[in-house]
N, CA, C and O atoms as a printed pandas DataFrame, in Angstrom:
     atom_number atom_name residue_name chain_id  residue_number  x_coord  y_coord  z_coord
0              1         N          MET        A               1  182.796   63.545  103.691
1              2        CA          MET        A               1  181.477   64.063  103.443
2              3         C          MET        A               1  181.444   65.540  103.837
3              4         O          MET        A               1  181.853   65.901  104.941
4              5         N          VAL        A               2  180.963   66.378  102.946
5              6        CA          VAL        A               2  180.840   67.804  103.209
6              7         C          VAL        A               2  179.438   68.076  103.717
7              8         O          VAL        A               2  178.451   67.653  103.115
8              9         N          ARG        A               3  179.362   68.780  104.818
9             10        CA          ARG        A               3  178.062   69.153  105.379
10            11         C          ARG        A               3  177.813   70.635  105.151
11            12         O          ARG        A               3  178.744   71.440  105.126
12            13         N          THR        A               4  176.553   70.978  104.987
13            14        CA          THR        A               4  176.217   72.392  104.903
14            15         C          THR        A               4  176.045   72.916  106.326
15            16         O          THR        A               4  175.733   72.165  107.249
16            17         N          HIS        A               5  176.252   74.199  106.477
17            18        CA          HIS        A               5  176.120   74.818  107.788
18            19         C          HIS        A               5  174.656   75.062  108.121
19            20         O          HIS        A               5  173.822   75.246  107.235
20            21         N          GLN        A               6  174.367   75.061  109.401
21            22        CA          GLN        A               6  173.038   75.432  109.865
22            23         C          GLN        A               6  172.881   76.944  109.705
23            24         O          GLN        A               6  173.880   77.663  109.668
24            25         N          PRO        A               7  171.640   77.439  109.609
25            26        CA          PRO        A               7  171.446   78.887  109.493
26            27         C          PRO        A               7  172.129   79.640  110.630
27            28         O          PRO        A               7  171.966   79.305  111.803
28            29         N          GLY        A               8  172.900   80.671  110.257
29            30        CA          GLY        A               8  173.589   81.499  111.241
30            31         C          GLY        A               8  174.844   80.884  111.814
31            32         O          GLY        A               8  175.415   81.426  112.761
32            33         N          GLN        A               9  175.297   79.745  111.257
33            34        CA          GLN        A               9  176.457   79.067  111.819
34            35         C          GLN        A               9  177.578   78.854  110.794
35            36         O          GLN        A               9  178.423   77.977  110.973
36            37         N          ALA        A              10  177.585   79.640  109.742
37            38        CA          ALA        A              10  178.588   79.474  108.689
38            39         C          ALA        A              10  179.914   80.178  109.005
39            40         O          ALA        A              10  180.932   79.893  108.374
40            41         N          VAL        A              11  179.903   81.090  109.975
41            42        CA          VAL        A              11  181.125   81.796  110.344
42            43         C          VAL        A              11  181.283   81.761  111.867
43            44         O          VAL        A              11  180.301   81.655  112.601
44            45         N          PHE        A              12  182.510   81.851  112.318
45            46        CA          PHE        A              12  182.774   81.872  113.750
46            47         C          PHE        A              12  182.143   83.119  114.368
47            48         O          PHE        A              12  182.222   84.217  113.817
48            49         N          ARG        A              13  181.525   82.922  115.508
49            50        CA          ARG        A              13  181.033   84.055  116.283
50            51         C          ARG        A              13  180.916   83.606  117.734
51            52         O          ARG        A              13  180.928   82.412  118.030
52            53         N          SER        A              14  180.807   84.555  118.610
53            54        CA          SER        A              14  180.645   84.243  120.029
54            55         C          SER        A              14  179.498   85.080  120.575
55            56         O          SER        A              14  179.143   86.122  120.024
56            57         N          VAL        A              15  178.932   84.599  121.665
57            58        CA          VAL        A              15  177.863   85.328  122.347
58            59         C          VAL        A              15  178.318   85.484  123.793
59            60         O          VAL        A              15  178.411   84.504  124.533
60            61         N          LEU        A              16  178.596   86.707  124.185
61            62        CA          LEU        A              16  179.012   86.994  125.551
62            63         C          LEU        A              16  177.787   87.258  126.415
63            64         O          LEU        A              16  176.749   87.685  125.909
64            65         N          PRO        A              17  177.901   87.006  127.710
65            66        CA          PRO        A              17  176.728   87.214  128.576
66            67         C          PRO        A              17  176.097   88.600  128.428
67            68         O          PRO        A              17  174.874   88.732  128.469
68            69         N          GLU        A              18  176.919   89.623  128.257
69            70        CA          GLU        A              18  176.374   90.984  128.138
70            71         C          GLU        A              18  175.680   91.224  126.797
71            72         O          GLU        A              18  174.984   92.226  126.629
72            73         N          ASP        A              19  175.868   90.303  125.837
73            74        CA          ASP        A              19  175.218   90.428  124.536
74            75         C          ASP        A              19  173.868   89.720  124.480
75            76         O          ASP        A              19  173.159   89.823  123.479
76            77         N          ILE        A              20  173.509   89.010  125.533
77            78        CA          ILE        A              20  172.243   88.285  125.546
78            79         C          ILE        A              20  171.091   89.304  125.537
79            80         O          ILE        A              20  171.060   90.232  126.345
80            81         N          ASP        A              21  170.164   89.113  124.622
81            82        CA          ASP        A              21  169.029   90.024  124.445
82            83         C          ASP        A              21  167.772   89.365  125.029
83            84         O          ASP        A              21  167.083   88.607  124.347
84            85         N          TRP        A              22  167.491   89.665  126.286
85            86        CA          TRP        A              22  166.353   89.079  126.998
86            87         C          TRP        A              22  165.075   89.776  126.587
87            88         O          TRP        A              22  165.000   91.005  126.581
88            89         N          LYS        A              23  164.061   88.982  126.240
89            90        CA          LYS        A              23  162.779   89.558  125.817
90            91         C          LYS        A              23  161.630   88.770  126.443
91            92         O          LYS        A              23  161.779   87.593  126.773
92            93         N          PRO        A              24  160.480   89.435  126.601
93            94        CA          PRO        A              24  159.286   88.685  127.008
94            95         C          PRO        A              24  158.943   87.671  125.920
95            96         O          PRO        A              24  159.281   87.859  124.751
96            97         N          PHE        A              25  158.276   86.606  126.315
97            98        CA          PHE        A              25  157.836   85.572  125.369
98            99         C          PHE        A              25  156.363   85.338  125.647
99           100         O          PHE        A              25  156.002   85.023  126.781
100          101         N          PRO        A              26  155.487   85.483  124.632
101          102        CA          PRO        A              26  154.049   85.457  124.874
102          103         C          PRO        A              26  153.532   84.205  125.602
103          104         O          PRO        A              26  152.513   84.274  126.290
104          105         N          ALA        A              27  154.216   83.074  125.458
105          106        CA          ALA        A              27  153.736   81.827  126.080
106          107         C          ALA        A              27  154.160   81.698  127.541
107          108         O          ALA        A              27  153.772   80.742  128.212
108          109         N          PHE        A              28  154.955   82.651  128.043
109          110        CA          PHE        A              28  155.420   82.606  129.428
110          111         C          PHE        A              28  154.711   83.672  130.265
111          112         O          PHE        A              28  154.188   84.645  129.722
112          113         N          PRO        A              29  154.695   83.486  131.590
113          114        CA          PRO        A              29  154.208   84.581  132.451
114          115         C          PRO        A              29  154.984   85.864  132.136
115          116         O          PRO        A              29  156.138   85.790  131.712
116          117         N          PRO        A              30  154.373   87.042  132.338
117          118        CA          PRO        A              30  154.973   88.316  131.909
118          119         C          PRO        A              30  156.367   88.617  132.447
119          120         O          PRO        A              30  157.134   89.308  131.776
120          121         N          SER        A              31  156.723   88.126  133.630
121          122        CA          SER        A              31  158.039   88.445  134.207
122          123         C          SER        A              31  159.169   87.541  133.709
123          124         O          SER        A              31  160.340   87.825  133.960
124          125         N          VAL        A              32  158.836   86.470  133.016
125          126        CA          VAL        A              32  159.839   85.526  132.504
126          127         C          VAL        A              32  160.440   86.090  131.218
127          128         O          VAL        A              32  159.741   86.721  130.425
128          129         N          ARG        A              33  161.731   85.861  131.017
129          130        CA          ARG        A              33  162.415   86.344  129.816
130          131         C          ARG        A              33  163.049   85.189  129.059
131          132         O          ARG        A              33  163.478   84.197  129.648
132          133         N          LEU        A              34  163.099   85.341  127.726
133          134        CA          LEU        A              34  163.695   84.361  126.837
134          135         C          LEU        A              34  164.701   85.079  125.952
135          136         O          LEU        A              34  164.474   86.217  125.541
136          137         N          ALA        A              35  165.814   84.414  125.659
137          138        CA          ALA        A              35  166.809   84.954  124.738
138          139         C          ALA        A              35  167.174   83.873  123.727
139          140         O          ALA        A              35  167.472   82.738  124.098
140          141         N          VAL        A              36  167.148   84.233  122.462
141          142        CA          VAL        A              36  167.597   83.327  121.426
142          143         C          VAL        A              36  169.115   83.476  121.323
143          144         O          VAL        A              36  169.618   84.572  121.076
144          145         N          VAL        A              37  169.837   82.383  121.510
145          146        CA          VAL        A              37  171.297   82.409  121.488
146          147         C          VAL        A              37  171.815   81.972  120.122
147          148         O          VAL        A              37  172.692   82.619  119.548
148          149         N          VAL        A              38  171.267   80.867  119.604
149          150        CA          VAL        A              38  171.688   80.326  118.302
150          151         C          VAL        A              38  170.457   79.795  117.589
151          152         O          VAL        A              38  169.587   79.184  118.210
152          153         N          GLY        A              39  170.385   80.027  116.289
153          154        CA          GLY        A              39  169.329   79.452  115.482
154          155         C          GLY        A              39  168.064   80.283  115.474
155          156         O          GLY        A              39  168.029   81.422  115.940
156          157         N          GLN        A              40  167.032   79.675  114.929
157          158        CA          GLN        A              40  165.720   80.320  114.819
158          159         C          GLN        A              40  164.688   79.334  115.357
159          160         O          GLN        A              40  164.229   78.458  114.622
160          161         N          PRO        A              41  164.316   79.466  116.638
161          162        CA          PRO        A              41  163.430   78.480  117.257
162          163         C          PRO        A              41  162.101   78.260  116.544
163          164         O          PRO        A              41  161.510   77.186  116.661
164          165         N          SER        A              42  161.628   79.248  115.816
165          166        CA          SER        A              42  160.343   79.095  115.135
166          167         C          SER        A              42  160.450   78.286  113.840
167          168         O          SER        A              42  159.437   77.963  113.219
168          169         N          GLN        A              43  161.679   77.963  113.438
169          170        CA          GLN        A              43  161.917   77.260  112.183
170          171         C          GLN        A              43  162.450   75.845  112.442
171          172         O          GLN        A              43  162.966   75.567  113.525
172          173         N          PRO        A              44  162.326   74.957  111.458
173          174        CA          PRO        A              44  162.961   73.640  111.599
174          175         C          PRO        A              44  164.476   73.806  111.684
175          176         O          PRO        A              44  165.055   74.606  110.949
176          177         N          GLY        A              45  165.113   73.060  112.571
177          178        CA          GLY        A              45  166.560   73.113  112.724
178          179         C          GLY        A              45  166.963   73.303  114.171
179          180         O          GLY        A              45  166.122   73.585  115.025
180          181         N          PRO        A              46  168.259   73.149  114.451
181          182        CA          PRO        A              46  168.732   73.273  115.838
182          183         C          PRO        A              46  168.637   74.710  116.335
183          184         O          PRO        A              46  168.793   75.667  115.576
184          185         N          TYR        A              47  168.376   74.829  117.636
185          186        CA          TYR        A              47  168.363   76.134  118.268
186          187         C          TYR        A              47  168.852   76.013  119.701
187          188         O          TYR        A              47  168.815   74.942  120.307
188          189         N          VAL        A              48  169.317   77.158  120.229
189          190        CA          VAL        A              48  169.700   77.277  121.632
190          191         C          VAL        A              48  169.029   78.547  122.148
191          192         O          VAL        A              48  169.183   79.626  121.574
192          193         N          ILE        A              49  168.282   78.398  123.241
193          194        CA          ILE        A              49  167.658   79.551  123.890
194          195         C          ILE        A              49  168.041   79.541  125.360
195          196         O          ILE        A              49  168.475   78.518  125.889
196          197         N          ARG        A              50  167.881   80.680  126.016
197          198        CA          ARG        A              50  168.010   80.754  127.467
198          199         C          ARG        A              50  166.710   81.315  128.012
199          200         O          ARG        A              50  166.070   82.175  127.407
200          201         N          VAL        A              51  166.337   80.794  129.187
201          202        CA          VAL        A              51  165.111   81.208  129.851
202          203         C          VAL        A              51  165.469   81.653  131.261
203          204         O          VAL        A              51  166.110   80.919  132.013
204          205         N          LYS        A              52  165.041   82.879  131.614
205          206        CA          LYS        A              52  165.305   83.451  132.941
206          207         C          LYS        A              52  163.959   83.593  133.664
207          208         O          LYS        A              52  163.055   84.285  133.198
208          209         N          VAL        A              53  163.854   82.914  134.820
209          210        CA          VAL        A              53  162.604   82.900  135.570
210          211         C          VAL        A              53  162.845   83.527  136.945
211          212         O          VAL        A              53  163.665   83.021  137.711
212          213         N          PRO        A              54  162.144   84.619  137.271
213          214        CA          PRO        A              54  162.336   85.285  138.567
214          215         C          PRO        A              54  161.827   84.431  139.729
215          216         O          PRO        A              54  161.005   83.530  139.560
216          217         N          SER        A              55  162.340   84.745  140.886
217          218        CA          SER        A              55  161.986   84.028  142.123
218          219         C          SER        A              55  160.479   83.928  142.312
219          220         O          SER        A              55  159.752   84.911  142.167
220          221         N          GLY        A              56  160.027   82.728  142.638
221          222        CA          GLY        A              56  158.631   82.489  142.970
222          223         C          GLY        A              56  157.724   82.161  141.805
223          224         O          GLY        A              56  156.609   81.683  142.015
224          225         N          VAL        A              57  158.171   82.404  140.571
225          226        CA          VAL        A              57  157.314   82.192  139.407
226          227         C          VAL        A              57  157.160   80.699  139.118
227          228         O          VAL        A              57  158.114   79.927  139.212
228          229         N          LYS        A              58  155.937   80.319  138.768
229          230        CA          LYS        A              58  155.623   78.939  138.390
230          231         C          LYS        A              58  155.240   78.893  136.927
231          232         O          LYS        A              58  154.465   79.727  136.460
232          233         N          LEU        A              59  155.775   77.928  136.199
233          234        CA          LEU        A              59  155.313   77.628  134.850
234          235         C          LEU        A              59  154.472   76.371  134.988
235          236         O          LEU        A              59  154.985   75.285  135.261
236          237         N          MET        A              60  153.187   76.538  134.795
237          238        CA          MET        A              60  152.232   75.478  135.048
238          239         C          MET        A              60  152.396   74.336  134.048
239          240         O          MET        A              60  153.090   74.499  133.045
240          241         N          PRO        A              61  151.770   73.176  134.302
241          242        CA          PRO        A              61  152.001   72.001  133.462
242          243         C          PRO        A              61  151.814   72.292  131.974
243          244         O          PRO        A              61  150.820   72.872  131.537
244          245         N          HIS        A              62  152.815   71.861  131.229
245          246        CA          HIS        A              62  152.831   72.068  129.783
246          247         C          HIS        A              62  153.705   70.993  129.146
247          248         O          HIS        A              62  154.315   70.175  129.834
248          249         N          ARG        A              63  153.749   71.015  127.838
249          250        CA          ARG        A              63  154.625   70.095  127.108
250          251         C          ARG        A              63  155.106   70.768  125.822
251          252         O          ARG        A              63  154.509   71.721  125.321
252          253         N          HIS        A              64  156.194   70.233  125.322
253          254        CA          HIS        A              64  156.803   70.706  124.080
254          255         C          HIS        A              64  156.853   69.521  123.109
255          256         O          HIS        A              64  157.159   68.408  123.538
256          257         N          PRO        A              65  156.565   69.717  121.827
257          258        CA          PRO        A              65  156.636   68.582  120.899
258          259         C          PRO        A              65  158.072   68.107  120.659
259          260         O          PRO        A              65  158.298   66.940  120.340
260          261         N          GLU        A              66  159.035   69.012  120.812
261          262        CA          GLU        A              66  160.422   68.676  120.522
262          263         C          GLU        A              66  161.146   68.113  121.750
263          264         O          GLU        A              66  160.859   68.502  122.882
264          265         N          ASP        A              67  162.086   67.196  121.514
265          266        CA          ASP        A              67  162.988   66.749  122.572
266          267         C          ASP        A              67  163.840   67.949  122.976
267          268         O          ASP        A              67  164.211   68.767  122.135
268          269         N          ARG        A              68  164.149   68.049  124.279
269          270        CA          ARG        A              68  164.909   69.192  124.769
270          271         C          ARG        A              68  166.008   68.736  125.710
271          272         O          ARG        A              68  165.862   67.749  126.431
272          273         N          VAL        A              69  167.105   69.467  125.691
273          274        CA          VAL        A              69  168.178   69.289  126.660
274          275         C          VAL        A              69  168.328   70.622  127.391
275          276         O          VAL        A              69  168.643   71.647  126.786
276          277         N          TYR        A              70  168.096   70.587  128.712
277          278        CA          TYR        A              70  168.222   71.773  129.559
278          279         C          TYR        A              70  169.576   71.724  130.256
279          280         O          TYR        A              70  169.980   70.676  130.760
280          281         N          THR        A              71  170.277   72.855  130.285
281          282        CA          THR        A              71  171.476   73.020  131.082
282          283         C          THR        A              71  171.209   74.163  132.053
283          284         O          THR        A              71  170.830   75.260  131.640
284          285         N          VAL        A              72  171.404   73.909  133.330
285          286        CA          VAL        A              72  171.172   74.945  134.329
286          287         C          VAL        A              72  172.389   75.858  134.360
287          288         O          VAL        A              72  173.498   75.417  134.662
288          289         N          MET        A              73  172.176   77.132  134.046
289          290        CA          MET        A              73  173.264   78.114  133.988
290          291         C          MET        A              73  173.491   78.773  135.347
291          292         O          MET        A              73  174.631   78.967  135.768
292          293         N          SER        A              74  172.396   79.116  136.031
293          294        CA          SER        A              74  172.497   79.761  137.348
294          295         C          SER        A              74  171.225   79.508  138.127
295          296         O          SER        A              74  170.181   79.185  137.560
296          297         N          GLY        A              75  171.329   79.662  139.445
297          298        CA          GLY        A              75  170.199   79.398  140.319
298          299         C          GLY        A              75  169.931   77.908  140.411
299          300         O          GLY        A              75  170.727   77.091  139.949
300          301         N          VAL        A              76  168.811   77.566  141.008
301          302        CA          VAL        A              76  168.400   76.165  141.114
302          303         C          VAL        A              76  167.123   76.006  140.301
303          304         O          VAL        A              76  166.146   76.727  140.503
304          305         N          PHE        A              77  167.147   75.051  139.381
305          306        CA          PHE        A              77  166.034   74.757  138.489
306          307         C          PHE        A              77  165.200   73.648  139.111
307          308         O          PHE        A              77  165.684   72.533  139.305
308          309         N          TYR        A              78  163.948   73.955  139.424
309          310        CA          TYR        A              78  163.023   72.966  139.971
310          311         C          TYR        A              78  162.078   72.537  138.870
311          312         O          TYR        A              78  161.393   73.370  138.277
312          313         N          ILE        A              79  162.036   71.237  138.591
313          314        CA          ILE        A              79  161.151   70.706  137.555
314          315         C          ILE        A              79  160.462   69.460  138.102
315          316         O          ILE        A              79  161.059   68.660  138.822
316          317         N          GLY        A              80  159.200   69.321  137.740
317          318        CA          GLY        A              80  158.427   68.147  138.107
318          319         C          GLY        A              80  157.720   67.605  136.884
319          320         O          GLY        A              80  157.423   68.347  135.947
320          321         N          LEU        A              81  157.450   66.307  136.893
321          322        CA          LEU        A              81  156.761   65.664  135.784
322          323         C          LEU        A              81  155.315   65.396  136.166
323          324         O          LEU        A              81  155.012   65.072  137.314
324          325         N          GLY        A              82  154.424   65.535  135.187
325          326        CA          GLY        A              82  153.028   65.221  135.423
326          327         C          GLY        A              82  152.090   66.263  134.866
327          328         O          GLY        A              82  152.503   67.326  134.402
328          329         N          ASP        A              83  150.806   65.926  134.926
329          330        CA          ASP        A              83  149.760   66.779  134.365
330          331         C          ASP        A              83  149.220   67.818  135.342
331          332         O          ASP        A              83  148.501   68.730  134.933
332          333         N          GLN        A              84  149.557   67.696  136.636
333          334        CA          GLN        A              84  149.091   68.616  137.667
334          335         C          GLN        A              84  150.299   69.203  138.395
335          336         O          GLN        A              84  151.245   68.484  138.716
336          337         N          PHE        A              85  150.265   70.506  138.653
337          338        CA          PHE        A              85  151.354   71.125  139.410
338          339         C          PHE        A              85  151.335   70.568  140.832
339          340         O          PHE        A              85  150.302   70.585  141.502
340          341         N          ASP        A              86  152.486   70.076  141.284
341          342        CA          ASP        A              86  152.633   69.558  142.645
342          343         C          ASP        A              86  154.009   69.968  143.157
343          344         O          ASP        A              86  155.022   69.387  142.769
344          345         N          GLY        A              87  154.036   70.965  144.024
345          346        CA          GLY        A              87  155.300   71.471  144.556
346          347         C          GLY        A              87  156.105   70.423  145.300
347          348         O          GLY        A              87  157.320   70.567  145.441
348          349         N          ASP        A              88  155.454   69.368  145.782
349          350        CA          ASP        A              88  156.169   68.299  146.473
350          351         C          ASP        A              88  156.869   67.346  145.511
351          352         O          ASP        A              88  157.681   66.522  145.935
352          353         N          LYS        A              89  156.560   67.452  144.219
353          354        CA          LYS        A              89  157.139   66.536  143.234
354          355         C          LYS        A              89  158.253   67.165  142.397
355          356         O          LYS        A              89  158.780   66.524  141.487
356          357         N          VAL        A              90  158.614   68.414  142.698
357          358        CA          VAL        A              90  159.697   69.040  141.928
358          359         C          VAL        A              90  161.046   68.519  142.436
359          360         O          VAL        A              90  161.227   68.275  143.629
360          361         N          GLU        A              91  161.968   68.360  141.517
361          362        CA          GLU        A              91  163.353   67.994  141.832
362          363         C          GLU        A              91  164.213   69.224  141.609
363          364         O          GLU        A              91  163.974   69.996  140.680
364          365         N          ALA        A              92  165.216   69.407  142.462
365          366        CA          ALA        A              92  166.102   70.565  142.389
366          367         C          ALA        A              92  167.370   70.206  141.615
367          368         O          ALA        A              92  168.009   69.189  141.889
368          369         N          TYR        A              93  167.724   71.047  140.652
369          370        CA          TYR        A              93  168.932   70.845  139.853
370          371         C          TYR        A              93  169.796   72.097  139.939
371          372         O          TYR        A              93  169.374   73.172  139.513
372          373         N          PRO        A              94  171.015   71.964  140.491
373          374        CA          PRO        A              94  171.899   73.121  140.656
374          375         C          PRO        A              94  172.604   73.483  139.348
375          376         O          PRO        A              94  172.512   72.742  138.370
376          377         N          PRO        A              95  173.307   74.620  139.326
377          378        CA          PRO        A              95  174.043   75.028  138.127
378          379         C          PRO        A              95  174.974   73.916  137.645
379          380         O          PRO        A              95  175.624   73.232  138.435
380          381         N          GLY        A              96  175.013   73.761  136.323
381          382        CA          GLY        A              96  175.833   72.726  135.705
382          383         C          GLY        A              96  175.069   71.448  135.422
383          384         O          GLY        A              96  175.549   70.593  134.677
384          385         N          SER        A              97  173.888   71.305  136.003
385          386        CA          SER        A              97  173.073   70.103  135.759
386          387         C          SER        A              97  172.553   70.102  134.322
387          388         O          SER        A              97  172.313   71.153  133.729
388          389         N          VAL        A              98  172.385   68.889  133.779
389          390        CA          VAL        A              98  171.816   68.706  132.444
390          391         C          VAL        A              98  170.602   67.792  132.593
391          392         O          VAL        A              98  170.684   66.733  133.216
392          393         N          ILE        A              99  169.485   68.209  132.016
393          394        CA          ILE        A              99  168.238   67.452  132.085
394          395         C          ILE        A              99  167.799   67.153  130.664
395          396         O          ILE        A              99  167.708   68.059  129.836
396          397         N          VAL        A             100  167.527   65.891  130.379
397          398        CA          VAL        A             100  167.024   65.476  129.064
398          399         C          VAL        A             100  165.520   65.296  129.204
399          400         O          VAL        A             100  165.060   64.482  130.003
400          401         N          LEU        A             101  164.756   66.053  128.429
401          402        CA          LEU        A             101  163.299   66.012  128.489
402          403         C          LEU        A             101  162.758   65.567  127.136
403          404         O          LEU        A             101  162.793   66.338  126.177
404          405         N          PRO        A             102  162.253   64.324  127.040
405          406        CA          PRO        A             102  161.693   63.871  125.763
406          407         C          PRO        A             102  160.486   64.710  125.362
407          408         O          PRO        A             102  159.746   65.194  126.218
408          409         N          GLY        A             103  160.293   64.877  124.075
409          410        CA          GLY        A             103  159.155   65.626  123.571
410          411         C          GLY        A             103  157.844   65.054  124.094
411          412         O          GLY        A             103  157.734   63.856  124.355
412          413         N          ASN        A             104  156.864   65.922  124.242
413          414        CA          ASN        A             104  155.509   65.571  124.688
414          415         C          ASN        A             104  155.457   65.041  126.119
415          416         O          ASN        A             104  154.504   64.353  126.484
416          417         N          THR        A             105  156.459   65.347  126.929
417          418        CA          THR        A             105  156.451   64.974  128.351
418          419         C          THR        A             105  155.828   66.114  129.149
419          420         O          THR        A             105  156.338   67.234  129.132
420          421         N          SER        A             106  154.742   65.840  129.838
421          422        CA          SER        A             106  154.095   66.873  130.661
422          423         C          SER        A             106  154.991   67.185  131.853
423          424         O          SER        A             106  155.477   66.282  132.535
424          425         N          HIS        A             107  155.203   68.483  132.096
425          426        CA          HIS        A             107  156.091   68.901  133.176
426          427         C          HIS        A             107  155.740   70.314  133.613
427          428         O          HIS        A             107  154.934   70.995  132.979
428          429         N          PHE        A             108  156.363   70.744  134.713
429          430        CA          PHE        A             108  156.155   72.083  135.242
430          431         C          PHE        A             108  157.447   72.540  135.909
431          432         O          PHE        A             108  158.276   71.721  136.304
432          433         N          HIS        A             109  157.610   73.863  136.030
433          434        CA          HIS        A             109  158.814   74.463  136.621
434          435         C          HIS        A             109  158.392   75.395  137.752
435          436         O          HIS        A             109  157.259   75.873  137.803
436          437         N          TRP        A             110  159.339   75.636  138.657
437          438        CA          TRP        A             110  159.078   76.555  139.758
438          439         C          TRP        A             110  160.398   77.176  140.178
439          440         O          TRP        A             110  161.364   76.463  140.452
440          441         N          ALA        A             111  160.445   78.493  140.229
441          442        CA          ALA        A             111  161.628   79.211  140.741
442          443         C          ALA        A             111  161.492   79.278  142.257
443          444         O          ALA        A             111  161.358   80.357  142.834
444          445         N          LYS        A             112  161.527   78.123  142.884
445          446        CA          LYS        A             112  161.201   77.947  144.303
446          447         C          LYS        A             112  162.161   78.666  145.237
447          448         O          LYS        A             112  161.736   79.221  146.250
448          449         N          SER        A             113  163.450   78.666  144.913
449          450        CA          SER        A             113  164.440   79.233  145.842
450          451         C          SER        A             113  165.121   80.485  145.306
451          452         O          SER        A             113  166.112   80.942  145.875
452          453         N          GLY        A             114  164.600   81.043  144.220
453          454        CA          GLY        A             114  165.203   82.240  143.635
454          455         C          GLY        A             114  165.240   82.133  142.128
455          456         O          GLY        A             114  164.857   81.117  141.546
456          457         N          GLU        A             115  165.710   83.207  141.503
457          458        CA          GLU        A             115  165.798   83.244  140.043
458          459         C          GLU        A             115  166.693   82.114  139.529
459          460         O          GLU        A             115  167.689   81.757  140.158
460          461         N          TYR        A             116  166.318   81.565  138.381
461          462        CA          TYR        A             116  167.187   80.610  137.700
462          463         C          TYR        A             116  167.261   80.953  136.214
463          464         O          TYR        A             116  166.382   81.613  135.661
464          465         N          VAL        A             117  168.334   80.486  135.591
465          466        CA          VAL        A             117  168.499   80.599  134.145
466          467         C          VAL        A             117  168.834   79.205  133.623
467          468         O          VAL        A             117  169.755   78.547  134.107
468          469         N          THR        A             118  168.062   78.771  132.621
469          470        CA          THR        A             118  168.371   77.516  131.947
470          471         C          THR        A             118  168.687   77.807  130.490
471          472         O          THR        A             118  168.219   78.788  129.912
472          473         N          GLN        A             119  169.493   76.926  129.916
473          474        CA          GLN        A             119  169.765   76.977  128.484
474          475         C          GLN        A             119  169.123   75.741  127.886
475          476         O          GLN        A             119  169.324   74.630  128.377
476          477         N          VAL        A             120  168.350   75.931  126.826
477          478        CA          VAL        A             120  167.627   74.845  126.173
478          479         C          VAL        A             120  168.219   74.642  124.786
479          480         O          VAL        A             120  168.354   75.587  124.009
480          481         N          THR        A             121  168.569   73.392  124.489
481          482        CA          THR        A             121  169.061   73.015  123.172
482          483         C          THR        A             121  168.060   72.039  122.588
483          484         O          THR        A             121  167.678   71.071  123.245
484          485         N          ALA        A             122  167.627   72.287  121.344
485          486        CA          ALA        A             122  166.616   71.432  120.731
486          487         C          ALA        A             122  166.625   71.614  119.218
487          488         O          ALA        A             122  167.376   72.422  118.671
488          489         N          ILE        A             123  165.767   70.838  118.561
489          490        CA          ILE        A             123  165.544   70.955  117.124
490          491         C          ILE        A             123  164.146   71.530  116.941
491          492         O          ILE        A             123  163.160   70.936  117.376
492          493         N          GLY        A             124  164.069   72.689  116.296
493          494        CA          GLY        A             124  162.804   73.369  116.117
494          495         C          GLY        A             124  161.941   72.763  115.035
495          496         O          GLY        A             124  162.353   71.859  114.307
496          497         N          PRO        A             125  160.727   73.289  114.949
497          498        CA          PRO        A             125  160.259   74.488  115.612
498          499         C          PRO        A             125  159.867   74.254  117.073
499          500         O          PRO        A             125  159.384   73.186  117.448
500          501         N          LEU        A             126  160.095   75.304  117.891
501          502        CA          LEU        A             126  159.726   75.297  119.289
502          503         C          LEU        A             126  158.206   75.283  119.398
503          504         O          LEU        A             126  157.505   75.973  118.658
504          505         N          GLY        A             127  157.716   74.478  120.338
505          506        CA          GLY        A             127  156.292   74.462  120.607
506          507         C          GLY        A             127  156.058   74.432  122.107
507          508         O          GLY        A             127  156.894   73.924  122.854
508          509         N          LEU        A             128  154.937   74.967  122.553
509          510        CA          LEU        A             128  154.593   74.964  123.978
510          511         C          LEU        A             128  153.080   74.918  124.099
511          512         O          LEU        A             128  152.378   75.811  123.625
512          513         N          GLU        A             129  152.583   73.860  124.742
513          514        CA          GLU        A             129  151.147   73.692  124.941
514          515         C          GLU        A             129  150.879   73.482  126.431
515          516         O          GLU        A             129  151.375   72.531  127.036
516          517         N          TYR        A             130  150.085   74.385  127.013
517          518        CA          TYR        A             130  149.679   74.214  128.405
518          519         C          TYR        A             130  148.571   73.157  128.468
519          520         O          TYR        A             130  147.700   73.106  127.600
520          521         N          LEU        A             131  148.616   72.315  129.507
521          522        CA          LEU        A             131  147.604   71.272  129.649
522          523         C          LEU        A             131  146.255   71.866  130.010
523          524         O          LEU        A             131  145.218   71.367  129.572
524          525         N          ASP        A             132  146.261   72.932  130.808
525          526        CA          ASP        A             132  145.035   73.667  131.126
526          527         C          ASP        A             132  145.075   74.969  130.339
527          528         O          ASP        A             132  145.886   75.841  130.651
528          529         N          PRO        A             133  144.225   75.127  129.326
529          530        CA          PRO        A             133  144.264   76.352  128.524
530          531         C          PRO        A             133  144.162   77.631  129.359
531          532         O          PRO        A             133  144.614   78.687  128.917
532          533         N          GLY        A             134  143.581   77.554  130.550
533          534        CA          GLY        A             134  143.490   78.712  131.419
534          535         C          GLY        A             134  144.825   79.179  131.967
535          536         O          GLY        A             134  144.934   80.304  132.455
536          537         N          ASP        A             135  145.856   78.321  131.891
537          538        CA          ASP        A             135  147.206   78.684  132.334
538          539         C          ASP        A             135  148.005   79.392  131.248
539          540         O          ASP        A             135  149.083   79.919  131.525
540          541         N          ASP        A             136  147.501   79.414  130.026
541          542        CA          ASP        A             136  148.250   79.944  128.884
542          543         C          ASP        A             136  148.120   81.466  128.819
543          544         O          ASP        A             136  147.028   81.981  128.582
544          545         N          PRO        A             137  149.228   82.194  129.029
545          546        CA          PRO        A             137  149.168   83.666  128.967
546          547         C          PRO        A             137  148.801   84.222  127.609
547          548         O          PRO        A             137  148.455   85.398  127.503
548          549         N          ARG        A             138  148.866   83.402  126.556
549          550        CA          ARG        A             138  148.519   83.865  125.212
550          551         C          ARG        A             138  147.014   84.011  125.032
551          552         O          ARG        A             138  146.553   84.577  124.041
552          553         N          LYS        A             139  146.241   83.491  126.005
553          554        CA          LYS        A             139  144.781   83.489  125.847
554          555         C          LYS        A             139  144.123   84.453  126.798
555          556         O          LYS        A             139  142.898   84.578  126.800
């Protein structure tokens, strides 16, 4: 069976750490950065992004419609499940950890012990809905 290539994946290429293009993302607090590594997150199809969160920053309860696989690249990734932010309910995941987050699961993040970088693999389009609209930087 012959398969067609995904957009941007028809030829060999590599992405080196120094080639990562970190940018602000309107749905995140202003100091958080996002980089598109593979694919087009706003379109249907597979994508890989990286998210860099500075020390102390909290991403308040939100959910994504798409299933996601997080890989912790650096730092410690603190994530908790639920509709209310609760620092006592976050679990710590060190570099190399993989977290499977089903779509529409309410959760929150906290850069509790310093900056972290996660890599997210999913099938787009990417979506992000804050449970409390007052937490959404886009508003």
